[in-house]
C-alpha positions, -999 to 999 in steps of 0.1 A, spaced: -380 178 270 -377 170 233 -373 132 234 -406 135 251 -425 143 217 -424 105 208 -454 93 235 -479 122 222 -506 104 203 -487 74 197 -492 36 204 -475 21 235 -443 6 228 -417 -16 250 -388 1 261 -354 3 236 -322 17 243 -305 45 214 -274 31 219 -276 -5 212 -262 -14 176 -290 -36 159 -274 -70 142 -254 -59 112 -264 -89 93 -300 -106 96 -283 -136 83 -250 -137 110 -269 -137 141 -234 -142 162 -217 -113 138 -203 -86 159 -181 -53 146 -145 -58 151 -137 -37 183 -112 -3 180 -74 -14 179 -69 7 216 -96 -1 232 -89 -36 226 -53 -33 232 -64 -18 266 -87 -45 276 -59 -67 269 -38 -51 291 -60 -56 318 -63 -92 310 -22 -94 308 -11 -77 339 -38 -86 367 -16 -52 384 -37 -27 366 -69 -45 367 -66 -50 400 -59 -9 401 -89 -4 377 -113 -21 406 -98 -2 435 -99 29 419 -132 23 410 -146 12 446 -125 42 464 -147 66 441 -178 51 442 -195 63 475 -221 88 478 -258 96 490 -286 116 474 -309 141 493 -342 159 487 -357 185 506 -392 168 497 -403 138 520 -419 119 494 -391 131 462 -362 116 492 -386 81 492 -390 77 458 -355 85 447 -338 61 474 -362 33 461 -350 44 421 -312 42 430 -313 10 449 -340 -7 423 -333 10 387 -320 -21 360 -288 -15 346 -275 -31 314 -303 -63 318 -284 -81 345 -274 -55 372 -294 -30 395 -290 2 414 -273 36 406 -242 29 421 -238 -6 397 -241 21 365 -220 47 380 -197 18 392 -195 6 355 -195 43 341 -161 48 360 -148 17 344 -150 20 309 -141 57 316 -106 46 336 -99 21 308 -107 37 275 -108 73 285 -145 76 273 -179 68 286 -214 68 270 -248 57 289 -283 62 278 -309 67 301 -339 42 285 -379 51 291 -406 30 286 -441 38 269 -455 61 303 -423 83 297 -404 69 333 -367 58 333 -371 20 329 -335 15 328 -297 27 327 -278 12 303 -240 14 295 -233 18 259 -201 -3 243 -177 23 225 -176 -2 197 -208 3 185 -208 40 187 -194 68 171 -186 101 176 -176 134 150 -177 176 159 -199 192 159 -206 221 128 -205 245 162 -171 230 168 -180 227 206 -204 201 207 -202 163 200 -224 144 180 -228 105 188 -240 76 163 -248 43 161 -228 17 137 -254 2 114 -233 -25 94 -216 -3 67 -238 34 80 -242 54 107 -273 63 122 -277 97 144 -289 98 181 -325 110 180 -330 122 216 -294 134 225 -315 142 262 -310 107 271 -272 101 265 -245 111 293 -211 110 273 -177 117 300 -142 123 283 -108 115 304 -77 138 300 -88 144 263 -64 166 242 -69 200 228 -95 196 199 -98 159 211 -138 144 207 -128 115 230 -105 111 261 -74 90 268 -76 61 291 -55 61 320 -33 31 308 -23 52 283 18 49 278 19 17 300 16 -10 267 53 -5 259 63 -11 297 34 -36 296 51 -56 266 86 -52 288 70 -67 317 55 -95 298 87 -109 283 103 -113 317 75 -131 328 77 -149 298 115 -159 294 115 -167 331 85 -193 326 103 -207 297 134 -204 318 122 -225 347 105 -251 326 142 -257 315 161 -256 346 134 -263 372 122 -289 358 148 -312 359 160 -331 325 187 -358 327 217 -363 301 229 -403 304 260 -412 288 273 -444 284 311 -448 274 322 -483 266 354 -495 274 389 -503 251 383 -543 247 362 -557 221 337 -570 241 325 -533 251 326 -520 212 309 -551 202 276 -545 223 282 -510 228 248 -509 213 226 -529 232 243 -523 265 230 -481 255 195 -495 250 193 -516 282 208 -483 300 180 -460 286 151 -485 293 163 -487 331 165 -450 332 131 -444 320 120 -471 339 134 -456 373 119 -424 364 90 -438 359 80 -443 396 76 -409 400 83 -401 436 91 -437 444 127 -436 456 144 -467 434 180 -476 425 197 -472 392 220 -502 384 241 -502 354 273 -518 342 302 -501 324 312 -462 326 278 -445 332 277 -411 332 249 -390 345 247 -351 346 216 -329 348 211 -307 318 213 -267 326 225 -276 363 257 -255 359 234 -225 346 218 -198 367 183 -180 367 190 -149 363 177 -123 389 146 -106 377 131 -90 408 150 -55 400 141 -52 366 107 -60 372 105 -36 401 114 -8 378 87 -16 355 60 -19 384 69 11 397 63 25 369 31 10 366 23 22 399 32 53 393 6 53 364 -26 47 386 -18 69 410 -27 43 441 2 39 470 22 3 460 12 -14 493 -27 -10 481 -19 -27 452 0 -59 477 32 -46 467 53 -48 500 86 -32 489 92 -17 524 91 -33 559 77 3 573 56 8 540 25 31 553 4 56 538 19 92 544 -2 119 549 15 134 512 1 101 495 -29 103 508 -32 138 499 -23 132 463 -48 102 460 -72 121 475 -69 145 445 -76 123 421 -107 104 432 -122 143 441 -109 149 398 -127 112 390 -158 128 411 -158 161 398 -168 140 358 -193 117 375 -210 145 395 -227 157 359 -236 123 354 -258 111 383 -271 150 387 -287 143 347 -302 109 361 -317 122 396 -328 152 377 -345 137 344 -361 111 375 -375 131 398 -387 155 370 -409 125 348 -422 114 381 -435 151 384 -415 165 415 -403 200 414 -373 195 439 -336 191 433 -318 159 444 -282 171 462 -252 144 456 -232 139 487 -200 121 481 -192 100 510 -157 111 526 -125 100 516 -112 77 541 -74 66 538 -57 68 569 -48 38 590 -72 36 616 -46 43 645 -41 79 631 -77 80 630 -82 72 665 -52 96 674 -67 123 655 -99 118 674 -83 117 710 -65 153 701 -99 170 691 -117 160 723 -85 171 744 -90 203 728 -121 205 732 -122 201 766 -96 225 768 -115 249 751 -150 242 775 -129 247 803 -112 277 790 -151 291 784 -160 278 816 -131 299 832 -138 332 811 -172 329 823 -166 327 860 -140 357 859 -171 374 845 -196 370 868 
């Protein structure tokens, strides 16, 4: 491999990533390049709408479950230790953590970049999930491949060892270099939802937190009109003292014609359940998850049907087909660098989305069918004898 040439005849140095952008201004150590607007938008959507954030995490957990098998027992043991103990990003360990972060980035932004970080001895030291705001993607001269560059101040630095880079895209358009997030199309729907929630918050602050209008109406005699201001101030003081008591019950006593009304009591807060559900249906449809998996009980008998399970399984299988080359590349390179001449076989965990009762019933039917088949075979053997 091309990247191994750097280890021949050179003094050992510490492991370093290629896709981590250096500080563009040495004097400003806290400076970071601005994010791409779309990437920032999708990340903001996840923070603003908890349902979207929960859907991303559930898709990651449902997808990422796998095992690796090797024919060589020694290679199998070494591979298992690597899968569980490899450093990821400096704060995590394990290939599973790397794949989970990789898939989360892929779902959120439509593009994911990972790097195999090697040590001075040419072994894998860590796996690194590269932030997209530090990178730039261009179509190669042949019109097919993609070249990755690292942003350095106002310029771009090409990747020297592309063999160590994993690059994946999700649902790219024809001729598009990068992919598209599963959140594409949700900004407008989410903005309407947030407007409704913001208006609901304001309405409850106005109507739910009760405010009172206290009106003092002086009588027709001269005495009431002469002391109207003093009596109004006295009523205001007494009312303020009464309300300041909090939960304690206290009587309010006033002389004259005093009227007390609740501000906004005649108005009702608009019912937002129907429009909010319509908007949430659009969001849930985009994620591909059944509503009840996101905590939405829209039906008293909500459960996953066989059709829903098949649809969701196909979605997860599509994500796994994107992740498989990434995992194979990491494991193949590990085995080669460790001196093993075998390949690792990726075995994904079965996607199990059915109810426990349905699974038990299915096992019962399979056992009954097997019993009938065995009895039929024994009957045929007895007849033959």
